[in-house]
N, C-alpha and C positions, 0 to 999 in steps of 0.2 A: 693716268688718273683723270677722273671725271671733273670737269670744270664748268660750273653753271654760267660763267661769264662768256663762254664760247657759244652758248645757245641763243638763238633768237628768242624774243619775248613770247611769241606765240607757241613755240615748242616748249618753253619753260612752263607756260600755263597748262598746256596739254599734259605734260609730264606730272604736274601737281594734281591735275584732275584725275588722271588714271591712277596715281599713287594712293588716292583716297578710296579706291576700290569701287568706284562708281555707285556707291551707296548713298549718294547725296539725297537726303529726304528732309523735309521740314517737319519738325516736331513742335507741336503747339500744346501748351498747357491750357486746358479749357474745363469749365464746370459741366458735369454730366449729372442730370437729375435721375434718380433711381427710385423705383417703388420698393420700399423696404418693409419687411416684417418686423414688428416689435415684440414677437413672441419671445418669452424668456425674460421679459421686463415687466414692470408694473405700470406701464404707460399705454394710454390710448391717445390718438391724435384726431383732431377734427380736420378732415380734408375739405378745405373751404370750396375748392373747385367742384366737389361732388356733394357737399352738404352732409357727409356721413362721418360718424365717429367710428374709427376702426383701430384695431391693434396693428396698424400699419401707417406708414407716412411716405412722403416724397422728400428726399433730401439730395442736395448736390454734393459731389465730391470732386476735387480736382483730378484730372487725368492728363497724362502726357500722351498725345495721340498723333499719329501720322496717317496719311491716306486721303481719300477723297472726302471732302467736307461738303455737305452735312451728313452724307451717308454713314461715315465712320462714327459720328456722334450718336446717331440713332442706334447703330449696332452695339455701341458701348453701354447703352442703357442696361443691357443684359450682361453684366460682368460680375463674376463672383465677388461677393462683398462680405467677408467676415468683419464684424464690427469690433474694433479694439476695445478692451475693457481693463479696468483695474480691480474688478470684483471676481474672485475665484468661483462664485456661484453662477455667473453668467457663462454658460457653456454652449452658446449657439455658434455653430461653425459657419452658417450661411444665413444671410439676411435678405439678399436680393430676391424678391418674390418671383421674378421671371425665371431665375435659376431654380429656386425651390419648387416651383410648380411646373417646370419643364415647358415653358413657352419660349419659342424662338422669335427673333425679330430681325428683319432684314430691310434694307432700303436701297433704292436705285432711282437715279434721275431719269425721267421720261419726258416726252414732249409736253405732257400735261402738268408736270411738276414732280415733286418728290413722292414716290410711291413707297409707303411703309407697309410691310406685310407682317402681321402677327399670326404665327402659326400655332394653333392650339391642338394639333393632332395628338400630341403626347401629354396634354394637360392633366395634371394630377395634383390635387391640393393635399399636402400632408396633414394628418389629423391634428398636429400641434399648431397649425396655422389657422387662425380664426378669420376666414374670409371666403366669400363666395366667388364663383367664376366671374359673375357680372361685376362685382366690386373690384376684383383683380384687374379686369380689363379697363374699368373706369380709372383706377389709380395709375395704370400704365399709360393711359392717354394723357393724364395730368403730367406725368414725368416726361413724356414725349413733347408735349406743348411747351413746358417750361425749358427743356433743353434747347429746343429749336428757337424759342423766343429770345433766349439769352444769346445764342449764336447769331441770330438774324438781326439783332438790334443795330449793329453798325453797318449792315449791308445797304446797298443802294437800290436794289430791285425787290419786287415782291416775290414771295415764295408760296406756291400752291402746294398743299400737302394733302395726299389722299391716303387714308388708312384703310387697309383691307384686312379682313379676318379670314384666315384659311384653316381648313381642317375641322370644320364643324361636323356634327353628326345630327341625326334626327332628334336626339335628346337635348342637344345644346344649340340647335339652329337659331333659337331666339336671340343668341348673342350677336348675330349678324346685324341687328339694329344698332349696334355700337360702332359700326363702320362709319367713318366720318371724312369730311373734307373741310379744310379751313385754309385761310390765306393769311400769311404774315406780311404785313405792309412794312415798307422801309420807314425808319424814324425820320421825321423832318429835321 
């Protein structure tokens, strides 16, 4: 019969570690701001960061995430988001504008900082969604900044963020002027 009292402490620790399946990951519950469509509702929102009134908004929702931070935060901005309702007339299955309009977002840490790539190769705005490509990218930048600001507020170092737009064509090349760089400073 197996007796734990006969095992040295180090062996016991290793046995416990291996018995967990080596899937030891940290899961954090964090707010992720998303660009959301308000189509199917009777509401418009004033996006103070862009100064526009849109049938869209940026809202945070809690998410349980694991992986490399802040990269996973950025990538989570594009997560399917059906908005719960108590009204049988609200039949919108998807509200996240990045999902609806087929924009992908990725992030990686580089020597220069956090590189965020918005890929608009497959960009397509559904007829029921009242927003332009430019407005969509602007509101996405608002969601990105708010997500990173909230994450970065307790950090001790500055974070340089470079936003690149990929997949433009001759028709939408003017969107490249929305590429941005900004720095998040540590809070005193």
